[in-house]
N, C-alpha and C positions, 0 to 999 in steps of 0.2 A: 700452643700450636707453633710449629716451626715457621719462621719468617718466610722462607722460600716457598712453603706451601701456600701461605697467604698471598704471596706475589703471583703464584700460578693461578690461584682462584680468581684474583683480581684481573689478571691478564685474560683468563678464559671468559669471564663475565664481560669484559670490555670488548673482546672479539665477537661475542654473541650479540651484544647490543649494536655494534657497528655493522655486523652482518645483517641484522634485522632491519636496521635503518636503510642500508643499501637495497635490500630486497623490497622493502615497502615503497621506496621511491622509484624503483624499477617498475613495480606494478603500476604506480601512479603514472609514470611516463608512458607505459604501454596503453593505459586506459585513456589518457589524453590524446594520444596519437590515434587510437582506434575510434574514439568518439568524434574527433575532428574529421576523419575520413568519412565516417557515417553521416555526419552533418552536411558535408559538402555534397555527398551523393543524394541524400534525401531532402536537401534544401531546408535544413533545420538551423536554428540559431545555436551557435556554440559559444560557450563562455569558459575560457580556460582558467581565469582567475590568476592569482599569483603563482609563483613557482611550486609551492607545496600545497596549494589549494586543489580540492577536487573539482573536476569539470562539471558542466551542466549543459544539457540539451533541452531545447523547447521549440515548439512550433506545431505546424499541421502535418499529420501523418495519416494518409488515407481519410481525409476529411474529419479527423478527430484531433483535438488539442492534446498534445503529449508533453510531459515533463520528465526528464531523466536526471537524477542527481544522486549524491551520496548522503545518507541519513545516519546520524549517530543515535543509537537507541541506548538509553541509560539502563544500567543493571538495576535489579531490585534493591540493592544496598546503596544506591545513589551514585556509585562510581560509574565512570564512562564504560559502557559495555561494547556492543558490537557496531561496526561500521558496515552498513548494508547498502547495496545499490537499489535505489527506488525508481520505479517506473509508474507514472500516473497517466491515466487516460480519462479526460473529462467527458462525461456522457452528455448527450444532447437532451435526454429526457429527464423529467423530474416526477416525483411521486406526490400524491396529496398528503403523505405522511413522512415522518423521518424514520429511517430504517438503517440498520447496519448488519453486515454479514462478514464474518472473518474466520481466519485460521491462523495457526502458529502463534507468533508473538503479538499479533493484533487482537487476539481474543481478550486479553486483559484490558485493552483500550475500550472495546465494546462493553465489557462488564462495567467499566467506570462510568458509562453513560447512564446507568441506573434505569435502563429499560426493563420493565418487568414482564412484558409480553414476549415469550420466546417460542419459536417454532422449530420443530425438528422434522424435516421432510422425510416421509416414508419412502426412501429411495435408496437403492443399492449403491454403496460407495460413500454415503454420507456418514462421515466419521463422528463419533460421539464428542470429539474434541472441537469440532466446528461449532460456530455459534451464529444464530440469526435472531435478532431482537428488534423490537419497535415498541411503540405505545398503542398499536392497533393491529391485533392479530388477524382480523378479517382481511384487511388490505394486504398484509404480508403474505398470507396464505394464497390469496388470489394472484398476486404478482409472481410468487415463486412456483411457477408451473414446472413440469418435468423437464422441459427443454432448457430452462434457465438453471435449474438445479444441476443438470448434467454438465452444462458449460462451466458452472462454478466448481464442481468436483474435479473437472479436468484441470483447472488452474491450481486447485488446492493440492493435487497430486504431484505437481512439479516438485522435484527434490529440493528440500530445504527452503521452500518458498513460504512467505507470509503473505496472505491475501486479505484485502479488505475492500468491500463495496459498501458505499453508504450514500444515502439521499437525505438532504436537509429539508425537503419540501419545496426547494427552489432549484437545486442543482444536484447532480450526481457525479460520483467519482469511482473509478476502478483503479486499484493500486496493488502492485506486487513489490515485495522487498526480498532481495536475494544476497547471499554472501559472495556471489560471483561478481567481479568487477566489470564483466561484459566488455572486455577490451577487444574482442573479436567482432568487427562490424557485421559479419554474417550471423553470428550468434545473437547479437542485439537485434538485427533485422527479423530473425525468426521469432524472437520473443515478442517483439512489437506486433508482428502479424498475428500471433496467437492471442495476444490481448485484444487486438482490434476485432478479431473473430468473435471473442467472447462478448466484447462491448456491444456488438451489433445484436447479439441475442438478448442482452440485458436491456436494450432500448425498448421503449413502449411501441406497440403496434398501433396502427390507425384505429381510432375509436376506443382504445384501451383506457385512456385517461378517464373518460366518462364512466366506464364500467367500474374502475377502481374507486372513483369518488362515491359511487353508490354503496360501497362497502364501509365507508368511513363512519366510525361511531358504533358499529355493530358489536365490536369486541374490543373497545378501548380499555386500556389498563386502568385500574383504580390506583389512587394514591399519587396521581401526577401533579398535585398541587395546583390544579386548575389550568395547567399549560395545555395548549392545543397540541394535537399529535405531531405537528410539523416543527415544534420547537425543541432544540437541543441545548442543554447547558453543559459546557465543557471548558477546560482550561484553554488559553490561547494557543499554546504550543502542543496541539493535540498529537502531533507525530514527532515531537522533539526537533522539528525542522520546519521552516516556512514551506508551505505547500501550495499547490494550485487551488485547493479548496479547503477551507477550514470548516469547523462545525459551528461557527458563529456567524452572525450577519456581518458583512463587510462594511456596509454603509449605515 
């Protein structure tokens, strides 16, 4: 191959890499600027980190604890895969069982929990790719009423969104992962309002805890190795990033 052609290829590749680096850092700069403005407006904690670190937001938003950060999801072949913006909302309610509901790239995570009891709501819009699993079908079916299923479908229909809702028996979490850096404060605000609206629907109503407890054990899965329905065994880095709620006991 002619040396001049090699030089042109090298120069073109170099320009592409430099351009990509500039573009990536411009996106990061816009994200940090937008998140900082949003944090000041909504009185959230903002952590900008080092120059090339992704920012993080945390604090109370409409009486819910929220956490906004960037997560790196590994590809199936072990290489670094996608960087997604993650928004977590901690729920006030807990269930008497452990349960996980997911869409998109979060489905594999739920399948890795080895829950054998799966429920497919008979509801228009519930896609076959979605997953809802636990170790107790009776409680899961009682909890996932039409109103909650409809709220979940609304979130799962958000373009390119990965959704997961799970309960450990002590706490609950709603999370969305998106390829959008959410550098527009107005867009971030709209998304959080949408999540909070869904979170309110997912919360237990007055007296519902007792009604759900009455279902425990009626349809508990077999082969659970003697573990109670509220126990989950999972790796420490369940989301490939430290999160506000893990699937293991903290203490």
